[in-house]
N, C-alpha and C positions, 0 to 999 in steps of 0.2 A: 939660084933657088936654095932655100934653107933646107937642110936635111931634116928628117924626122929622127930624133935621137932614140925613139922607141925601137927602131930597127936594130940598134946596136946594144940596147940595155934592157929590153923588155921582152917577156915571154908570156903568151897566152897559152894555157894548157887545159885540155879537156879530156874526158873519158867518154868515148862513144862506143858502146857495146864491147868494152874491154880493150879498146885500142887507143893509143895516144894520138891526139890531134893537137897541132901547134900552129901558132901564127905570132906576129909581133905584138898584137894587141887584140882586144875583144871585139874591135870594129872590123878588122880585116878577116877574110875567110880562112879558117883553119884547114890544114891538110894533114893526112895521116903520116906519122913518123915512127920509126923503129926505136928512137932514142929520145931521151930528155936532155942530151948534151947540147946546151944552149949555143956554144960557140961553133959547133960543127954541123948543125942541121942544115942541109943544102938549101931548103926552101928559104930559111932566114938569111943565108949567105947570099943568095940571088937577090933578095930584096935590098940588102945592104949595098951590093954591087950597084944596083940601079940608082940608089940615092947618091952614092959616090960619083957616078957618072952624070949626076944632075938630071936624072930621068924619074918622073913620078911613077913608082911601081904600079902595076896593074892591081895587086891586092890591096892597095891603098886608095882605091877609087872613091870610097865613101868620103874620105877627107877632102879629096879633090872637089867632089860635088858640093859639099858643105861650104868650103872656102869660096867656090865660084859663086855661090848664093850669098856671099858675105855673112855667113854664119860661123860661129866657132866650131872648131873641129878637135878631135882627139890629138892630132899632131900639134896644134897651136897650144892646147892646154898642157900636153906633156912637155913640150920644149920649154914652156915657161917654168914648169916644176924643176926640170933639170937645171935650168939656169939659176933658179932661186936656191937650189940645194948643192950647187957646186959640181954638177955632173955634166956640164955642157961641152961634151967632146964625143968623139966617135970611137973611143976605145971600147972593145967588146967585153962587157962585164954584166952580169945579171944583177940589176938594181931593182927592177920593177917586175912584179908578177901579177898577171891577171888570172885569177883562180876561179874557175867554173866549179862551184860546189856540188853540182848535180842538178837534177830536175825536180827535186821535192818542192812542191808549191801548193798553196791553198787557193790560188785564183786561176781562172781560165780567160785570161785577157784576150780581147777580140784580135788584137794585132799579134798575138803570140800563137802558140800551137803545141802539139803533144811532144815535140822534140825538146822543148824547154819547160814543160809543165806536167807533173804527174797528175794534177787535177784534170787537165785536158785529156790525158790518156784515160782516166776513169770515166769521163763523160762519153767518150767515143766508143764505139763497138769494136774494140780490139781484143786480141787474145790475152788471157790472163798472164802469159809469160811476158808479153810486151808491156803490161801495166806495172811491172816491177820498177820501183824508183832506181835511178842511176846515182851512184856516188863516185867521187874522184879522189883516189889515194895516190896519184902519181907524184905528188909533192914529196912523198917519203923516199923517192929515188934520187932526190936533188940535194945539192949543197945550197943551203939557204942562208949561209953566213954573210953574204954580201948584199942580201935583199934589204931594201930600205922603204919600199912602198908595196902594198898588196891591195889589189882590187878584188872584192868578192862579188860575183854575180851568179845568177841561177836560172831557173828556180828562184826560190826565196831564201837568201842566205841565212836569215835569222831563224829558219826552221832546220838548219843543217847542224847535226851533231859532229860531223867530221870537220866542219870549219872551227868548231871549238877546240877539237883536238889539235888542229893546225895552229891555232893561236897559242895554245899552251906550249907547243913544241918550238915555235919560232924563236930563234936566238936574238939577242940584242933589242929586245922589245922597245926600250926607251929611245932607240934610234929609228923606229919604224913608224911610218905613216900608213894607216889602214883606211880603206875606202869601201863603202857599201853602196850597191844599188838595191833598194828595198821597196816593197809596194805599200809601206806605211800601215799595213794592217796588223803587224806583229810588234809587240813590245819586247825589249830584252829582259831576261831574267837577271837575278842578282849575280849569278856566276859570270855572265857576260859582262855586266856592268863593272864588276871588279877587275876583269881581264882588260877591258878598255882603258881603265885608269893607268895601266902599266905602259901604255904606248905613247909615243911622241905626239901623235895627233890621230883623231878618229873623224873621218869625213863621212857623213851619212847623206846620200843622195836619194830623195824620195821620188818615186815615179808617179807623177801627178799630171795627167793629160787633159783634164777637164774638171768641171764642178757639177755637183748635184746628180740628177738622174743620168746625165750624159757620162759623168765619170763612172757611175755604177754599171752602165752598159759596157763601156770600154774596158773596165777592170772587174768584170763579173767574177764572183758575186760579192764584191767588196761593198761595204755600206758607207756612204759619204759622211754621215754624221759621225760614225765611229772613227773614220780616218781623220776627220777634223779634231776630234777629241785626242786621238793618238799624237798628232802633230803638236798640240799644245802640251801633252805629257812630256814629249821629248824636250821641249823648251824648258819646262819646269823641273825636270828630273835628270836629264842626261849629264854626265860628268863634265867638268870645266874644260877638258881637252877635246870635246866634241864640237864640230862645226857641221852646219846643215846646208843643203842646197836642194833645189827642186829640178828634176830632169823631165822635160816634156817631149814626147815623141810626136812630131807633127804629121798628121795623116789626114786622109779624106774625111775622117770622122770628127776631127776637132778643129781643123784649120780655120773655120769661120767663127769659132768662139774663143779664140786665143785671147782677145782683148778682155773678155769677161774673166778668164782665168788669171790673167795678169793683174786685173783690178782686185780680184779676191786675194791673191797673194800679197799685193801691196798693202791691203788693209788688215790682213790677218796673220801672215807668216812671212815677215820681212827681216826680222832681227831676233838673235838669240837673247837670253836673259843676261848674257855677258856683253851685249851690244855688238856682237859680230853680225855683219850683214849676211842675209840668206840669199845666195845667188840663184838666179832662175836661168837655166840653160835649156836650149831647144836643139833637137836634132831631127833630121828628116827620117820618116819611116821608109823601110824598104819592103819589097815584096808586094803583096795584093793590095795593100792600103796606101802605097806610096802616092804622093801627089803627081809625080812625073808619070805621064802616060795613063792616068787613071781612066780617061775617056775610052781607051782601048780595052779596058777591063770591066766595063760597066756590068755586063751580064754575069761575070764571075763574082763581082762584089755583091751584086743583088742576091745571087744564089747562096753565097756564103752566109750573108746576114739572115736570109730567110731560113736557112737550115739551123742557125743558132737560135732564132726566135721559136722555131718548132720544138726544139729540145728544152728551152728555158722558159718559155711563156713570156718572152720579151717582145718588143715591137719597134724595130728600128725606124720605121716611118713616123711613128709618134715622137720618138726620142730625137730624131735628127730631121725635122721637117725641111730644112734647107738642103739636105742631102737628096731628098726625093726630087726636088727641082733640078739639082745639079746632075743627077744620074739620068734624068729624063731629057 
C-alpha cells in the first residue's frame, strides 16, 4: 500500500472558538491541539505510524471511500504533487499547509452550514455573539520557511483580509504554489493580483456543483449568470501563472445532473487563454446530503430543504423534480 505523504509533510490548521485544531489535510477530521509543533503533535504521529505499518488510518476514511469508488482522492493528488516536486519521501518536514482562513462567506450553500459560513449564521436565529466571524491567526506561531504549497479554504478565501496578510508575510514566494477553493462569486482586487504574480503558481479551484437554477439553489444566493461572467473574467484577466480547475461535490442534489454540468464545462470552461486544460474534479459529499445511506435520511433531508425554502422563498420540489421521486 502506498503511503499518504501528506501525513509526513502537510498540516491543516484551523481556529475554532480560539482553540487550535489540526489534521494532516482539510479532508481528514481535525482534533484539538495545544501546539502548532508539526513534528510532535501526537494525533499526527499516530497517523504517520499507521501509514508506516501499512494500515489505512481511520482519519483518512474519506480518501479510502473515494478510491474504493474509483474516484480521485486527496491522497492521490497530493502524492503526485510531492513526486513532481521532489518531496516523495517520509521525512517529517512541513511542506504543505491547509490554511482555513475563517468562516467569512457571502453564500449559504445548502451542503454547508453555520460552522463554515458567516452568512449561514446571519440567516439562522443564533445569538449575536455567535454571529461574529471567525478568523485564523495561528500561522503567526509557525515557522513557514520550508512551506512550498498553501491551500486556502473557508468560508470564502477571497473575502479574507487575513489571508492577504499571510501572503504578504510568506517567505520565498517564488518557490511557493498557492491553491484556492473559491465559490466563483468574488473577483480579486489589484492588490491580490499583484501578489499572485510573485508566486510560483496560483491554482484556483472553483466550486461548481450544477448549472442554472439548480446551481443557485445549492450555492444560495449566488447568481448563475454572474458566476459565468466571473469565470470568463478569470480566463481573460488572471495572471499568466494562474491555473484553473472546477471542483464538484457530488450529493443527492446534483448526482442526476452531472452529465449536463460536464457538458456545460466542456463547451464553456475547458481551457485557459494560455491553453492550459481546466481540470474537472469530483468528490463525494459527506453528512446529510451524502449519497451513501441517503434513503435512511429521507425525512431529515426533506425537513432541511423545507426549512430552507420557508426562509428563502425557494422551492426544492420545483428545482429538483427528480429528487421528489427519489425521496418518495
